[in-house]
C-alpha positions as CSV (number, residue, x, y, z in Angstrom):
1,X,34.1,69.8,64.0
2,X,32.0,72.8,65.1
3,X,33.5,76.3,64.7
4,X,32.8,78.3,67.8
5,X,31.6,81.9,67.1
6,X,34.6,84.1,67.9
7,X,32.3,86.7,69.7
8,X,31.7,84.2,72.4
9,X,35.2,82.9,72.8
10,X,36.5,85.6,75.2
11,X,34.0,84.6,78.1
12,X,34.9,81.0,77.6
13,X,38.6,81.7,77.4
14,X,38.4,83.7,80.6
15,X,36.8,80.8,82.3
16,X,39.4,78.4,81.0
17,X,42.3,80.5,81.9
18,X,41.0,80.8,85.5
19,X,40.6,77.0,85.7
20,X,44.1,76.4,84.2
21,X,45.7,78.5,86.8
22,X,44.1,76.6,89.6
23,X,44.7,73.3,88.0
24,X,48.3,74.1,87.3
25,X,48.8,74.5,91.0
26,X,46.8,71.5,91.8
27,X,48.6,69.3,89.4
28,X,52.1,70.4,89.9
29,X,54.1,67.8,91.7
30,X,51.1,65.5,92.2
31,X,49.4,62.7,90.3
32,X,45.6,62.7,90.0
33,X,44.1,59.7,91.6
34,X,40.9,59.2,89.7
35,X,38.1,57.8,92.0
36,X,34.8,56.5,91.0
37,X,32.0,58.9,90.4
38,X,28.4,57.7,90.2
39,X,26.0,59.1,87.7
40,X,22.3,58.6,87.5
41,X,19.6,59.2,85.0
42,X,17.0,61.6,86.2
43,X,13.5,61.6,84.7
44,X,12.6,64.9,83.3
45,X,8.7,64.7,83.5
46,X,8.0,62.3,86.3
47,X,4.9,62.9,88.5
48,X,5.3,65.0,91.6
49,X,5.4,62.7,94.7
50,X,4.6,65.4,97.2
51,X,4.7,69.2,97.7
52,X,7.0,68.9,100.7
53,X,9.6,66.5,102.1
54,X,11.5,66.5,105.4
55,X,14.4,64.7,103.7
56,X,16.0,67.3,101.5
57,X,17.4,70.5,103.1
58,X,18.6,72.9,100.7
59,X,19.0,75.9,103.1
60,X,22.2,77.8,102.8
61,X,24.7,79.1,100.2
62,X,25.7,76.8,97.4
63,X,28.8,77.7,95.1
64,X,30.3,76.5,91.9
65,X,34.0,75.6,91.4
66,X,35.5,79.2,91.7
67,X,38.9,80.3,93.1
68,X,37.3,80.5,96.5
69,X,35.8,77.1,96.6
70,X,37.9,74.8,94.3
71,X,40.0,73.6,97.2
72,X,36.9,72.4,99.0
73,X,37.3,68.6,100.0
74,X,33.6,68.1,98.7
75,X,34.7,68.4,95.1
76,X,35.5,65.2,93.2
77,X,37.6,65.4,90.0
78,X,34.5,65.7,87.8
79,X,33.3,68.6,90.0
80,X,36.7,70.3,89.6
81,X,36.4,70.2,85.8
82,X,32.7,71.2,85.8
83,X,31.2,74.1,84.0
84,X,28.0,75.0,82.1
85,X,28.1,71.7,80.2
86,X,25.4,69.5,78.6
87,X,24.7,66.2,80.2
88,X,26.2,64.5,77.1
89,X,29.4,66.4,77.8
90,X,29.6,65.2,81.3
91,X,29.4,61.7,80.0
92,X,32.2,62.5,77.7
93,X,34.2,64.0,80.6
94,X,33.9,60.6,82.4
95,X,35.6,59.1,79.3
96,X,38.3,61.6,79.2
97,X,39.1,61.1,82.9
98,X,38.7,57.4,83.5
99,X,39.6,55.7,80.2
100,X,43.3,54.9,80.3
101,X,43.7,55.8,76.6
102,X,43.3,59.5,77.7
103,X,45.9,59.5,80.4
104,X,48.2,61.6,78.2
105,X,45.8,64.5,78.2
106,X,46.6,67.6,80.2
107,X,44.0,69.7,82.2
108,X,44.1,72.3,79.4
109,X,43.4,69.8,76.7
110,X,40.5,68.3,78.7
111,X,39.0,71.7,79.2
112,X,39.3,72.6,75.5
113,X,37.7,69.1,74.6
114,X,34.8,69.9,77.0
115,X,34.1,73.3,75.4
116,X,34.1,71.9,71.9
117,X,31.9,69.0,72.8
118,X,29.2,71.1,74.6
119,X,29.1,73.6,71.7
120,X,28.8,70.7,69.3
121,X,25.8,69.3,71.2
122,X,24.1,72.7,71.3
123,X,24.8,73.3,67.5
124,X,23.2,70.0,66.7
125,X,20.1,70.8,68.9
126,X,19.4,74.2,67.6
127,X,16.6,74.9,65.1
128,X,17.1,77.2,62.2
129,X,15.5,80.0,64.2
130,X,17.9,79.2,67.2
131,X,20.9,79.4,64.8
132,X,19.8,82.6,63.2
133,X,19.1,84.3,66.5
134,X,22.4,83.2,68.0
135,X,24.3,84.3,64.9
136,X,22.6,87.8,64.9
137,X,23.3,88.5,68.5
138,X,26.3,90.6,69.5
139,X,27.6,90.5,73.1
140,X,27.8,94.4,72.8
141,X,24.0,94.3,72.9
142,X,23.8,92.2,76.1
143,X,21.1,93.8,78.2
144,X,23.2,93.1,81.3
145,X,25.7,95.9,80.1
146,X,22.9,98.3,81.0
147,X,22.2,96.6,84.3
148,X,19.1,94.7,83.1
149,X,18.4,91.7,85.2
150,X,19.0,88.3,83.8
151,X,16.3,86.0,82.4
152,X,15.4,82.9,84.4
153,X,17.6,80.5,82.5
154,X,20.7,82.7,82.7
155,X,20.0,83.0,86.5
156,X,20.0,79.3,86.9
157,X,23.1,78.7,84.9
158,X,25.1,81.6,86.4
159,X,28.3,80.8,88.1
160,X,28.0,82.9,91.2
161,X,26.8,81.5,94.6
162,X,23.0,81.1,95.3
163,X,21.2,80.9,98.5
164,X,18.2,78.9,99.3
165,X,15.7,79.9,102.0
166,X,13.2,77.1,102.6
167,X,9.9,78.2,104.0
168,X,6.7,76.2,104.7
169,X,4.9,77.0,101.5
170,X,7.8,78.4,99.2
171,X,11.4,78.5,98.6
172,X,13.2,81.8,98.0
173,X,16.3,81.6,95.8
174,X,18.6,84.5,95.6
175,X,22.0,85.1,93.9
176,X,24.6,87.7,92.9
177,X,25.2,90.0,90.0
178,X,22.1,90.5,87.9
179,X,20.4,87.3,88.6
180,X,16.7,87.6,89.4
181,X,15.3,86.7,92.9
182,X,13.0,83.8,92.7
183,X,10.0,82.4,94.5
184,X,9.3,78.8,94.0
185,X,5.8,78.0,95.3
186,X,5.6,74.7,97.1
187,X,2.0,74.8,98.2
188,X,0.7,72.6,95.3
189,X,-0.8,75.5,93.2
190,X,-0.8,75.3,89.4
191,X,0.7,77.9,87.1
192,X,-1.7,80.8,86.4
193,X,-3.9,80.6,83.4
194,X,-3.6,84.2,82.3
195,X,-0.4,83.5,80.6
196,X,1.3,86.8,81.5
197,X,5.0,86.4,80.7
198,X,7.9,87.9,82.6
199,X,11.7,87.7,82.9
200,X,11.4,85.4,85.9
201,X,8.4,83.4,84.9
202,X,6.3,81.5,87.3
203,X,7.8,78.6,89.3
204,X,6.2,75.8,91.3
205,X,8.1,73.0,92.9
206,X,7.9,69.6,94.6
207,X,10.2,67.0,96.0
208,X,11.1,63.7,94.7
209,X,13.0,62.1,97.4
210,X,16.2,64.1,97.9
211,X,15.6,66.1,94.7
212,X,13.8,69.4,94.5
213,X,12.0,69.7,91.1
214,X,11.1,73.2,89.8
215,X,9.0,73.9,86.7
216,X,8.9,77.4,85.4
217,X,6.5,78.7,82.7
218,X,5.3,82.1,81.4
219,X,8.9,83.1,80.5
220,X,9.4,86.0,78.2
221,X,12.0,85.8,75.3
222,X,15.5,86.4,76.5
223,X,19.1,85.6,76.3
224,X,19.3,82.2,78.0
225,X,23.1,82.1,78.4
226,X,25.8,84.3,77.1
227,X,28.7,81.9,77.2
228,X,26.7,79.2,75.6
229,X,25.3,81.7,73.0
230,X,21.7,80.4,73.4
231,X,18.4,82.3,73.6
232,X,14.9,81.3,74.6
233,X,11.5,82.1,73.0
234,X,8.2,82.9,74.6
235,X,7.2,79.3,74.3
236,X,10.0,78.0,76.5
237,X,9.5,75.9,79.7
238,X,12.1,75.0,82.2
239,X,12.5,72.0,84.5
240,X,15.3,72.3,87.2
241,X,16.4,69.4,89.4
242,X,18.4,70.1,92.6
243,X,19.6,66.8,93.9
244,X,21.4,66.8,97.2
245,X,24.0,64.2,98.1
246,X,23.6,61.9,101.2
247,X,26.0,64.0,103.2
248,X,24.1,67.2,102.4
249,X,27.2,69.0,101.0
250,X,27.0,68.5,97.3
251,X,24.2,69.8,94.9
252,X,23.8,68.5,91.4
253,X,21.9,71.1,89.4
254,X,20.3,70.1,86.2
255,X,18.3,72.4,83.9
256,X,16.3,71.2,81.0
257,X,15.0,73.8,78.5
258,X,12.0,72.8,76.4
259,X,11.6,75.3,73.6
260,X,10.2,74.1,70.1
261,X,11.2,77.5,68.7
262,X,14.9,77.4,69.5
263,X,15.6,73.7,70.0
264,X,14.8,70.6,68.0
265,X,15.0,68.5,71.3
266,X,15.2,69.5,75.0
267,X,18.5,70.8,76.0
268,X,19.8,69.6,79.4
269,X,22.7,71.5,81.1
270,X,24.3,70.5,84.4
271,X,26.2,72.6,86.9
272,X,27.2,71.0,90.3
273,X,27.7,73.1,93.4
274,X,28.9,72.5,97.0
275,X,27.7,73.8,100.3
276,X,29.7,76.9,101.3
277,X,28.4,78.1,104.8
278,X,31.1,80.6,105.1
279,X,30.2,82.4,101.8
280,X,28.0,85.5,102.0
281,X,26.3,86.8,98.9
282,X,27.8,89.9,97.3
283,X,24.7,92.0,96.2
284,X,26.5,95.3,95.3
285,X,24.6,97.5,92.9
286,X,25.4,97.3,89.2
287,X,27.0,100.1,87.2
288,X,26.2,100.4,83.6
289,X,28.9,100.1,81.0
290,X,29.1,102.6,78.2
291,X,31.1,102.5,75.0
292,X,32.4,99.4,73.2
293,X,32.1,96.1,75.1
């Protein structure tokens, strides 16, 4: 059993406590009726079909399962339990929810099991360098405390709402907090050959049916996610897959991180979202934190 580093527990515990509050209300006086949930394998390195498609419309604001959106009818039971989890953990979640032998588990126990499982997958995937970098990092040194923008992977995995603006030759993705504003080029261009690295990297995209695929390279070393305690090196490459549901209201977000310095194998993390047309992004300026974090 993996031991989760205490310095990262507070962020996870906060997330768990929020979810427990909501689920306590949701579960009180009711019985969860577990309905089927389809899952599918998504190829990571499939060939682009075309630079544009009239089928998938990602325009609008998409949100994760927060206090403001958890009561949305578009969430299924898996989505209500969702968080920044590996694909292997989502498979485990299906077992926890749909196997009758687990019917005795409470919402709290399921959330704890998901947390432990995802950290176990990550722990097994990290290289020696990945372990040493993670062990040496202290959340008090998080650049976000001084209002430095997130890196590309932390931006993708962040819990706040994101907005897609779909243009003819590019897609603009914006978010809240310290996420970086992104431009995904959809005009068929390749990545630049000069290899200049940046926090946001360079992103190109294409459609595969109802899925927007985004590849990002030229990424500078950074904290990939604070809650998961992972970092990326300058050799990292990311593939994002944004798969929209037939009714246009659910968005499955899958991020694959390829980084031979930090991970022995690619790490795949999922985070579903729902369309929230009534939500407006909160883009208030950041105020730096001083003292002990």
